[in-house]
N, C-alpha and C positions, 0 to 999 in steps of 0.2 A: 348615170352616176359613175359607172365603171370607166367610161371614156375620160371623164374629168380626172379621176384618180390615176389613170394610165398616163395622161398628159402631164400631170403634176410629178409623177415618178420619173418620167423621161426628162423633164426640165431640171429636176433635182440631180439626176445623174449627170446631165450635161454641165450643170454648175459645179459639181464635185470634180469633174474631169478637167475643167478649165484651169490652165496654169498661168494665165496672164497676170493675175493678181499676185501670184507668188513672187514674180520678179520685182514687183514694186515693194513688197515686204522685204525682200533681200536687200534691195538698194537702201531702203530706210534703215535697216539694221547696220549696214556698212557705214552710212552717214552718222548714225548715232555713236558707233564705236570710235570713229575718227574724231568726232566732236568731243567726246569724253577724253580721249588721249590728248587733244590740243588743250583742253581746259586744265588737265593735270600738269602738262608741260609748262604752260604759261604761269600757272600758280607756283611751280617750283622756281621758275626763272625770276619772278617778281618778288619772291619772298625775301626777307631780310637775309643778307649774306648770299643771295642768289647772284649769278653772274650777269644777269641782264642789265642791271644798272651800271655796273662797271664797264660792260661792253658799250653801252650808250655813251658813257663818259669818254672812253677811248676813241670812239668814232668822232665824237664832237671835237676832241682835242686834235685829231688828225685833220679835220676839215678846217679848223680855225687857226692852227699853228703850222709851222713848217716841219716840225718833227713829230713822228709817230712812234710810240713805244708801247 
């Protein structure tokens, strides 16, 4: 029984020292923060009075007419 407890303790320590999973968590947190920032930015751009719709209108006018302003 002592041998099984010793092996379990060693495997638990090995699991605690393993750092490969930490990198995955860090990348997931970075992706989450960037995603939240993009959602907030797009929400501000598409809100009424936001600059995104006027930007699209200006680009459309530049592509369909000869004058861009």
